[in-house]
mmCIF file of the N, C-alpha and C atoms, coordinates in Angstrom:
data_MODEL
# 
_entry.id   MODEL 
# 
loop_
_atom_site.group_PDB 
_atom_site.id 
_atom_site.type_symbol 
_atom_site.label_atom_id 
_atom_site.label_alt_id 
_atom_site.label_comp_id 
_atom_site.label_asym_id 
_atom_site.label_entity_id 
_atom_site.label_seq_id 
_atom_site.pdbx_PDB_ins_code 
_atom_site.Cartn_x 
_atom_site.Cartn_y 
_atom_site.Cartn_z 
_atom_site.occupancy 
_atom_site.B_iso_or_equiv 
_atom_site.pdbx_formal_charge 
_atom_site.auth_seq_id 
_atom_site.auth_comp_id 
_atom_site.auth_asym_id 
_atom_site.auth_atom_id 
_atom_site.pdbx_PDB_model_num 
ATOM 1   N N  . MET A 1 1  ? -52.388 88.055  90.211  1.00 0.00 ? 1  MET A N  1 
ATOM 2   C CA . MET A 1 1  ? -53.666 88.402  90.286  1.00 0.00 ? 1  MET A CA 1 
ATOM 3   C C  . MET A 1 1  ? -54.566 86.829  91.019  1.00 0.00 ? 1  MET A C  1 
ATOM 4   N N  . PHE A 1 2  ? -54.527 85.863  90.139  1.00 0.00 ? 2  PHE A N  1 
ATOM 5   C CA . PHE A 1 2  ? -54.721 84.598  91.176  1.00 0.00 ? 2  PHE A CA 1 
ATOM 6   C C  . PHE A 1 2  ? -54.648 84.573  92.387  1.00 0.00 ? 2  PHE A C  1 
ATOM 7   N N  . LEU A 1 3  ? -53.533 84.885  93.049  1.00 0.00 ? 3  LEU A N  1 
ATOM 8   C CA . LEU A 1 3  ? -53.244 84.584  94.372  1.00 0.00 ? 3  LEU A CA 1 
ATOM 9   C C  . LEU A 1 3  ? -53.714 85.809  95.179  1.00 0.00 ? 3  LEU A C  1 
ATOM 10  N N  . ILE A 1 4  ? -53.707 87.161  94.484  1.00 0.00 ? 4  ILE A N  1 
ATOM 11  C CA . ILE A 1 4  ? -54.230 88.324  95.255  1.00 0.00 ? 4  ILE A CA 1 
ATOM 12  C C  . ILE A 1 4  ? -55.953 87.796  95.646  1.00 0.00 ? 4  ILE A C  1 
ATOM 13  N N  . SER A 1 5  ? -56.978 87.326  94.700  1.00 0.00 ? 5  SER A N  1 
ATOM 14  C CA . SER A 1 5  ? -58.010 87.261  94.677  1.00 0.00 ? 5  SER A CA 1 
ATOM 15  C C  . SER A 1 5  ? -58.042 85.611  95.452  1.00 0.00 ? 5  SER A C  1 
ATOM 16  N N  . MET A 1 6  ? -57.461 85.044  95.813  1.00 0.00 ? 6  MET A N  1 
ATOM 17  C CA . MET A 1 6  ? -57.707 83.552  96.415  1.00 0.00 ? 6  MET A CA 1 
ATOM 18  C C  . MET A 1 6  ? -57.486 84.550  97.787  1.00 0.00 ? 6  MET A C  1 
ATOM 19  N N  . SER A 1 7  ? -56.595 84.922  98.127  1.00 0.00 ? 7  SER A N  1 
ATOM 20  C CA . SER A 1 7  ? -56.086 85.601  99.715  1.00 0.00 ? 7  SER A CA 1 
ATOM 21  C C  . SER A 1 7  ? -57.523 86.569  100.059 1.00 0.00 ? 7  SER A C  1 
ATOM 22  N N  . SER A 1 8  ? -57.831 87.182  99.414  1.00 0.00 ? 8  SER A N  1 
ATOM 23  C CA . SER A 1 8  ? -59.224 88.232  99.332  1.00 0.00 ? 8  SER A CA 1 
ATOM 24  C C  . SER A 1 8  ? -59.999 87.690  99.483  1.00 0.00 ? 8  SER A C  1 
ATOM 25  N N  . SER A 1 9  ? -60.545 86.240  99.025  1.00 0.00 ? 9  SER A N  1 
ATOM 26  C CA . SER A 1 9  ? -61.751 85.471  99.152  1.00 0.00 ? 9  SER A CA 1 
ATOM 27  C C  . SER A 1 9  ? -61.497 85.038  100.665 1.00 0.00 ? 9  SER A C  1 
ATOM 28  N N  . ILE A 1 10 ? -60.051 84.366  101.193 1.00 0.00 ? 10 ILE A N  1 
ATOM 29  C CA . ILE A 1 10 ? -59.888 83.999  102.400 1.00 0.00 ? 10 ILE A CA 1 
ATOM 30  C C  . ILE A 1 10 ? -60.158 85.404  103.368 1.00 0.00 ? 10 ILE A C  1 
ATOM 31  N N  . PHE A 1 11 ? -59.144 86.464  103.280 1.00 0.00 ? 11 PHE A N  1 
ATOM 32  C CA . PHE A 1 11 ? -59.383 87.434  104.081 1.00 0.00 ? 11 PHE A CA 1 
ATOM 33  C C  . PHE A 1 11 ? -60.832 88.445  104.305 1.00 0.00 ? 11 PHE A C  1 
ATOM 34  N N  . VAL A 1 12 ? -61.402 88.796  103.657 1.00 0.00 ? 12 VAL A N  1 
ATOM 35  C CA . VAL A 1 12 ? -62.254 89.193  103.801 1.00 0.00 ? 12 VAL A CA 1 
ATOM 36  C C  . VAL A 1 12 ? -63.436 88.544  104.733 1.00 0.00 ? 12 VAL A C  1 
ATOM 37  N N  . PRO A 1 13 ? -63.834 87.784  104.879 1.00 0.00 ? 13 PRO A N  1 
ATOM 38  C CA . PRO A 1 13 ? -64.832 86.993  105.216 1.00 0.00 ? 13 PRO A CA 1 
ATOM 39  C C  . PRO A 1 13 ? -64.351 86.624  106.531 1.00 0.00 ? 13 PRO A C  1 
ATOM 40  N N  . SER A 1 14 ? -63.225 86.284  107.111 1.00 0.00 ? 14 SER A N  1 
ATOM 41  C CA . SER A 1 14 ? -62.614 86.668  108.176 1.00 0.00 ? 14 SER A CA 1 
ATOM 42  C C  . SER A 1 14 ? -62.389 87.653  108.972 1.00 0.00 ? 14 SER A C  1 
ATOM 43  N N  . SER A 1 15 ? -62.292 89.001  108.093 1.00 0.00 ? 15 SER A N  1 
ATOM 44  C CA . SER A 1 15 ? -62.059 89.854  108.663 1.00 0.00 ? 15 SER A CA 1 
ATOM 45  C C  . SER A 1 15 ? -63.614 90.765  109.241 1.00 0.00 ? 15 SER A C  1 
ATOM 46  N N  . GLN A 1 16 ? -64.194 90.491  108.375 1.00 0.00 ? 16 GLN A N  1 
ATOM 47  C CA . GLN A 1 16 ? -65.753 91.007  108.814 1.00 0.00 ? 16 GLN A CA 1 
ATOM 48  C C  . GLN A 1 16 ? -66.463 90.371  110.334 1.00 0.00 ? 16 GLN A C  1 
ATOM 49  N N  . VAL A 1 17 ? -65.720 89.255  110.838 1.00 0.00 ? 17 VAL A N  1 
ATOM 50  C CA . VAL A 1 17 ? -66.261 88.719  111.888 1.00 0.00 ? 17 VAL A CA 1 
ATOM 51  C C  . VAL A 1 17 ? -65.495 89.695  112.551 1.00 0.00 ? 17 VAL A C  1 
ATOM 52  N N  . TYR A 1 18 ? -64.105 89.972  112.473 1.00 0.00 ? 18 TYR A N  1 
ATOM 53  C CA . TYR A 1 18 ? -63.422 90.839  113.617 1.00 0.00 ? 18 TYR A CA 1 
ATOM 54  C C  . TYR A 1 18 ? -64.381 92.481  113.806 1.00 0.00 ? 18 TYR A C  1 
ATOM 55  N N  . ILE A 1 19 ? -64.519 92.752  112.397 1.00 0.00 ? 19 ILE A N  1 
ATOM 56  C CA . ILE A 1 19 ? -64.964 94.480  112.687 1.00 0.00 ? 19 ILE A CA 1 
ATOM 57  C C  . ILE A 1 19 ? -66.099 94.145  113.213 1.00 0.00 ? 19 ILE A C  1 
ATOM 58  N N  . THR A 1 20 ? -66.933 93.390  112.622 1.00 0.00 ? 20 THR A N  1 
ATOM 59  C CA . THR A 1 20 ? -68.254 93.111  113.560 1.00 0.00 ? 20 THR A CA 1 
ATOM 60  C C  . THR A 1 20 ? -68.349 93.166  114.865 1.00 0.00 ? 20 THR A C  1 
ATOM 61  N N  . ARG A 1 21 ? -67.278 92.629  115.491 1.00 0.00 ? 21 ARG A N  1 
ATOM 62  C CA . ARG A 1 21 ? -67.071 92.808  117.151 1.00 0.00 ? 21 ARG A CA 1 
ATOM 63  C C  . ARG A 1 21 ? -66.507 93.586  117.456 1.00 0.00 ? 21 ARG A C  1 
ATOM 64  N N  . LEU A 1 22 ? -65.876 94.746  116.798 1.00 0.00 ? 22 LEU A N  1 
ATOM 65  C CA . LEU A 1 22 ? -64.765 95.975  117.331 1.00 0.00 ? 22 LEU A CA 1 
ATOM 66  C C  . LEU A 1 22 ? -65.590 96.794  117.130 1.00 0.00 ? 22 LEU A C  1 
ATOM 67  N N  . VAL A 1 23 ? -66.247 97.154  116.122 1.00 0.00 ? 23 VAL A N  1 
ATOM 68  C CA . VAL A 1 23 ? -67.030 98.623  115.876 1.00 0.00 ? 23 VAL A CA 1 
ATOM 69  C C  . VAL A 1 23 ? -68.226 98.355  116.497 1.00 0.00 ? 23 VAL A C  1 
ATOM 70  N N  . PRO A 1 24 ? -68.872 99.661  117.753 1.00 0.00 ? 24 PRO A N  1 
ATOM 71  C CA . PRO A 1 24 ? -69.865 99.090  118.452 1.00 0.00 ? 24 PRO A CA 1 
ATOM 72  C C  . PRO A 1 24 ? -71.394 99.153  117.554 1.00 0.00 ? 24 PRO A C  1 
ATOM 73  N N  . ALA A 1 25 ? -71.869 98.635  117.831 1.00 0.00 ? 25 ALA A N  1 
ATOM 74  C CA . ALA A 1 25 ? -73.445 99.034  117.189 1.00 0.00 ? 25 ALA A CA 1 
ATOM 75  C C  . ALA A 1 25 ? -74.175 99.904  116.943 1.00 0.00 ? 25 ALA A C  1 
ATOM 76  N N  . GLU A 1 26 ? -73.847 101.051 117.744 1.00 0.00 ? 26 GLU A N  1 
ATOM 77  C CA . GLU A 1 26 ? -74.629 102.342 117.614 1.00 0.00 ? 26 GLU A CA 1 
ATOM 78  C C  . GLU A 1 26 ? -73.613 103.211 116.051 1.00 0.00 ? 26 GLU A C  1 
ATOM 79  N N  . ARG A 1 27 ? -72.479 102.608 115.921 1.00 0.00 ? 27 ARG A N  1 
ATOM 80  C CA . ARG A 1 27 ? -71.871 103.408 114.987 1.00 0.00 ? 27 ARG A CA 1 
ATOM 81  C C  . ARG A 1 27 ? -71.052 102.412 113.955 1.00 0.00 ? 27 ARG A C  1 
ATOM 82  N N  . ARG A 1 28 ? -72.332 101.086 113.503 1.00 0.00 ? 28 ARG A N  1 
ATOM 83  C CA . ARG A 1 28 ? -71.770 100.507 112.255 1.00 0.00 ? 28 ARG A CA 1 
ATOM 84  C C  . ARG A 1 28 ? -72.336 101.164 110.984 1.00 0.00 ? 28 ARG A C  1 
ATOM 85  N N  . LYS A 1 29 ? -73.531 101.850 111.316 1.00 0.00 ? 29 LYS A N  1 
ATOM 86  C CA . LYS A 1 29 ? -74.372 102.360 109.967 1.00 0.00 ? 29 LYS A CA 1 
ATOM 87  C C  . LYS A 1 29 ? -73.300 103.553 109.502 1.00 0.00 ? 29 LYS A C  1 
ATOM 88  N N  . ARG A 1 30 ? -72.270 103.873 110.441 1.00 0.00 ? 30 ARG A N  1 
ATOM 89  C CA . ARG A 1 30 ? -71.357 104.983 110.073 1.00 0.00 ? 30 ARG A CA 1 
ATOM 90  C C  . ARG A 1 30 ? -70.616 104.262 109.350 1.00 0.00 ? 30 ARG A C  1 
ATOM 91  N N  . PHE A 1 31 ? -69.522 103.776 109.706 1.00 0.00 ? 31 PHE A N  1 
ATOM 92  C CA . PHE A 1 31 ? -68.693 102.226 109.593 1.00 0.00 ? 31 PHE A CA 1 
ATOM 93  C C  . PHE A 1 31 ? -68.745 101.950 108.270 1.00 0.00 ? 31 PHE A C  1 
ATOM 94  N N  . ASN A 1 32 ? -70.031 101.120 107.905 1.00 0.00 ? 32 ASN A N  1 
ATOM 95  C CA . ASN A 1 32 ? -70.273 100.712 106.966 1.00 0.00 ? 32 ASN A CA 1 
ATOM 96  C C  . ASN A 1 32 ? -70.514 101.665 105.626 1.00 0.00 ? 32 ASN A C  1 
ATOM 97  N N  . SER A 1 33 ? -71.196 103.018 106.015 1.00 0.00 ? 33 SER A N  1 
ATOM 98  C CA . SER A 1 33 ? -71.092 103.777 104.812 1.00 0.00 ? 33 SER A CA 1 
ATOM 99  C C  . SER A 1 33 ? -70.143 104.640 103.940 1.00 0.00 ? 33 SER A C  1 
ATOM 100 N N  . MET A 1 34 ? -68.836 104.836 105.567 1.00 0.00 ? 34 MET A N  1 
ATOM 101 C CA . MET A 1 34 ? -67.513 105.156 105.279 1.00 0.00 ? 34 MET A CA 1 
ATOM 102 C C  . MET A 1 34 ? -66.763 104.395 104.207 1.00 0.00 ? 34 MET A C  1 
ATOM 103 N N  . GLN A 1 35 ? -66.688 102.517 104.395 1.00 0.00 ? 35 GLN A N  1 
ATOM 104 C CA . GLN A 1 35 ? -66.183 101.527 104.067 1.00 0.00 ? 35 GLN A CA 1 
ATOM 105 C C  . GLN A 1 35 ? -66.816 101.848 102.466 1.00 0.00 ? 35 GLN A C  1 
ATOM 106 N N  . ALA A 1 36 ? -67.808 101.425 102.433 1.00 0.00 ? 36 ALA A N  1 
ATOM 107 C CA . ALA A 1 36 ? -68.652 101.545 100.880 1.00 0.00 ? 36 ALA A CA 1 
ATOM 108 C C  . ALA A 1 36 ? -67.754 102.785 100.209 1.00 0.00 ? 36 ALA A C  1 
ATOM 109 N N  . LEU A 1 37 ? -67.573 104.046 100.802 1.00 0.00 ? 37 LEU A N  1 
ATOM 110 C CA . LEU A 1 37 ? -67.050 105.464 99.971  1.00 0.00 ? 37 LEU A CA 1 
ATOM 111 C C  . LEU A 1 37 ? -65.820 105.210 99.468  1.00 0.00 ? 37 LEU A C  1 
ATOM 112 N N  . ILE A 1 38 ? -65.051 104.334 100.594 1.00 0.00 ? 38 ILE A N  1 
ATOM 113 C CA . ILE A 1 38 ? -63.497 104.503 100.283 1.00 0.00 ? 38 ILE A CA 1 
ATOM 114 C C  . ILE A 1 38 ? -63.620 103.132 99.214  1.00 0.00 ? 38 ILE A C  1 
ATOM 115 N N  . SER A 1 39 ? -63.996 101.892 99.226  1.00 0.00 ? 39 SER A N  1 
ATOM 116 C CA . SER A 1 39 ? -64.406 101.215 98.170  1.00 0.00 ? 39 SER A CA 1 
ATOM 117 C C  . SER A 1 39 ? -64.419 101.189 96.765  1.00 0.00 ? 39 SER A C  1 
ATOM 118 N N  . SER A 1 40 ? -65.618 102.161 96.703  1.00 0.00 ? 40 SER A N  1 
ATOM 119 C CA . SER A 1 40 ? -66.212 102.750 95.702  1.00 0.00 ? 40 SER A CA 1 
ATOM 120 C C  . SER A 1 40 ? -65.052 103.845 95.015  1.00 0.00 ? 40 SER A C  1 
ATOM 121 N N  . GLY A 1 41 ? -64.613 104.453 95.701  1.00 0.00 ? 41 GLY A N  1 
ATOM 122 C CA . GLY A 1 41 ? -63.444 105.442 95.627  1.00 0.00 ? 41 GLY A CA 1 
ATOM 123 C C  . GLY A 1 41 ? -62.381 105.026 94.872  1.00 0.00 ? 41 GLY A C  1 
ATOM 124 N N  . ALA A 1 42 ? -61.929 103.860 95.929  1.00 0.00 ? 42 ALA A N  1 
ATOM 125 C CA . ALA A 1 42 ? -60.143 103.001 95.381  1.00 0.00 ? 42 ALA A CA 1 
ATOM 126 C C  . ALA A 1 42 ? -61.038 102.359 93.682  1.00 0.00 ? 42 ALA A C  1 
ATOM 127 N N  . PHE A 1 43 ? -62.213 102.043 93.770  1.00 0.00 ? 43 PHE A N  1 
ATOM 128 C CA . PHE A 1 43 ? -62.373 101.025 92.137  1.00 0.00 ? 43 PHE A CA 1 
ATOM 129 C C  . PHE A 1 43 ? -62.211 102.386 91.378  1.00 0.00 ? 43 PHE A C  1 
ATOM 130 N N  . ILE A 1 44 ? -62.997 103.460 91.195  1.00 0.00 ? 44 ILE A N  1 
ATOM 131 C CA . ILE A 1 44 ? -62.560 104.638 90.418  1.00 0.00 ? 44 ILE A CA 1 
ATOM 132 C C  . ILE A 1 44 ? -61.200 105.563 90.060  1.00 0.00 ? 44 ILE A C  1 
ATOM 133 N N  . THR A 1 45 ? -60.870 105.647 91.404  1.00 0.00 ? 45 THR A N  1 
ATOM 134 C CA . THR A 1 45 ? -59.501 106.123 91.413  1.00 0.00 ? 45 THR A CA 1 
ATOM 135 C C  . THR A 1 45 ? -58.081 105.440 90.911  1.00 0.00 ? 45 THR A C  1 
ATOM 136 N N  . GLY A 1 46 ? -58.298 103.939 91.209  1.00 0.00 ? 46 GLY A N  1 
ATOM 137 C CA . GLY A 1 46 ? -56.800 102.961 90.880  1.00 0.00 ? 46 GLY A CA 1 
ATOM 138 C C  . GLY A 1 46 ? -56.668 103.086 89.631  1.00 0.00 ? 46 GLY A C  1 
ATOM 139 N N  . PRO A 1 47 ? -58.002 102.810 88.432  1.00 0.00 ? 47 PRO A N  1 
ATOM 140 C CA . PRO A 1 47 ? -57.408 102.704 87.009  1.00 0.00 ? 47 PRO A CA 1 
ATOM 141 C C  . PRO A 1 47 ? -57.428 104.026 86.609  1.00 0.00 ? 47 PRO A C  1 
ATOM 142 N N  . ALA A 1 48 ? -57.832 105.085 87.203  1.00 0.00 ? 48 ALA A N  1 
ATOM 143 C CA . ALA A 1 48 ? -57.424 106.347 86.589  1.00 0.00 ? 48 ALA A CA 1 
ATOM 144 C C  . ALA A 1 48 ? -55.891 106.587 87.041  1.00 0.00 ? 48 ALA A C  1 
ATOM 145 N N  . VAL A 1 49 ? -55.527 106.632 88.038  1.00 0.00 ? 49 VAL A N  1 
ATOM 146 C CA . VAL A 1 49 ? -53.710 106.250 88.781  1.00 0.00 ? 49 VAL A CA 1 
ATOM 147 C C  . VAL A 1 49 ? -53.125 105.834 87.253  1.00 0.00 ? 49 VAL A C  1 
ATOM 148 N N  . ALA A 1 50 ? -53.841 104.201 87.155  1.00 0.00 ? 50 ALA A N  1 
ATOM 149 C CA . ALA A 1 50 ? -53.029 103.864 86.195  1.00 0.00 ? 50 ALA A CA 1 
ATOM 150 C C  . ALA A 1 50 ? -52.844 103.923 84.759  1.00 0.00 ? 50 ALA A C  1 
ATOM 151 N N  . GLY A 1 51 ? -53.725 104.749 84.535  1.00 0.00 ? 51 GLY A N  1 
ATOM 152 C CA . GLY A 1 51 ? -53.725 105.138 83.355  1.00 0.00 ? 51 GLY A CA 1 
ATOM 153 C C  . GLY A 1 51 ? -53.311 106.599 83.112  1.00 0.00 ? 51 GLY A C  1 
ATOM 154 N N  . VAL A 1 52 ? -53.406 107.450 83.979  1.00 0.00 ? 52 VAL A N  1 
ATOM 155 C CA . VAL A 1 52 ? -52.201 108.788 83.870  1.00 0.00 ? 52 VAL A CA 1 
ATOM 156 C C  . VAL A 1 52 ? -51.377 108.271 84.289  1.00 0.00 ? 52 VAL A C  1 
ATOM 157 N N  . LEU A 1 53 ? -50.520 107.011 84.625  1.00 0.00 ? 53 LEU A N  1 
ATOM 158 C CA . LEU A 1 53 ? -49.138 106.473 84.581  1.00 0.00 ? 53 LEU A CA 1 
ATOM 159 C C  . LEU A 1 53 ? -48.531 105.791 83.292  1.00 0.00 ? 53 LEU A C  1 
ATOM 160 N N  . LEU A 1 54 ? -49.685 105.716 82.746  1.00 0.00 ? 54 LEU A N  1 
ATOM 161 C CA . LEU A 1 54 ? -49.420 104.893 81.433  1.00 0.00 ? 54 LEU A CA 1 
ATOM 162 C C  . LEU A 1 54 ? -48.991 106.020 80.318  1.00 0.00 ? 54 LEU A C  1 
ATOM 163 N N  . PHE A 1 55 ? -49.740 107.285 80.287  1.00 0.00 ? 55 PHE A N  1 
ATOM 164 C CA . PHE A 1 55 ? -49.981 108.200 79.974  1.00 0.00 ? 55 PHE A CA 1 
ATOM 165 C C  . PHE A 1 55 ? -48.592 108.851 79.856  1.00 0.00 ? 55 PHE A C  1 
ATOM 166 N N  . TYR A 1 56 ? -47.767 109.552 81.137  1.00 0.00 ? 56 TYR A N  1 
ATOM 167 C CA . TYR A 1 56 ? -46.976 110.086 80.977  1.00 0.00 ? 56 TYR A CA 1 
ATOM 168 C C  . TYR A 1 56 ? -45.708 109.012 80.754  1.00 0.00 ? 56 TYR A C  1 
ATOM 169 N N  . LEU A 1 57 ? -46.058 107.744 81.250  1.00 0.00 ? 57 LEU A N  1 
ATOM 170 C CA . LEU A 1 57 ? -44.674 107.043 81.337  1.00 0.00 ? 57 LEU A CA 1 
ATOM 171 C C  . LEU A 1 57 ? -44.196 105.888 80.276  1.00 0.00 ? 57 LEU A C  1 
ATOM 172 N N  . SER A 1 58 ? -43.462 105.573 79.908  1.00 0.00 ? 58 SER A N  1 
ATOM 173 C CA . SER A 1 58 ? -43.239 103.900 78.475  1.00 0.00 ? 58 SER A CA 1 
ATOM 174 C C  . SER A 1 58 ? -43.786 102.730 79.392  1.00 0.00 ? 58 SER A C  1 
ATOM 175 N N  . PRO A 1 59 ? -44.420 102.143 78.945  1.00 0.00 ? 59 PRO A N  1 
ATOM 176 C CA . PRO A 1 59 ? -44.566 100.480 79.331  1.00 0.00 ? 59 PRO A CA 1 
ATOM 177 C C  . PRO A 1 59 ? -43.692 100.028 79.594  1.00 0.00 ? 59 PRO A C  1 
ATOM 178 N N  . GLN A 1 60 ? -42.595 100.281 78.837  1.00 0.00 ? 60 GLN A N  1 
ATOM 179 C CA . GLN A 1 60 ? -41.388 99.483  78.904  1.00 0.00 ? 60 GLN A CA 1 
ATOM 180 C C  . GLN A 1 60 ? -40.535 99.879  80.227  1.00 0.00 ? 60 GLN A C  1 
# 
């Protein structure tokens, strides 16, 4: 988890520069809203899927 957190703290700011350059100015508002929707959806569905897997499968 530590290595993933470290790599994301390096990757996310550097990728924002390229995203800003690639997405045209008139489409950035829609892009930002879609990115936020996907991020918040993953924040909710990820632990839910893990909980369902733990419920049906053994942790061992």
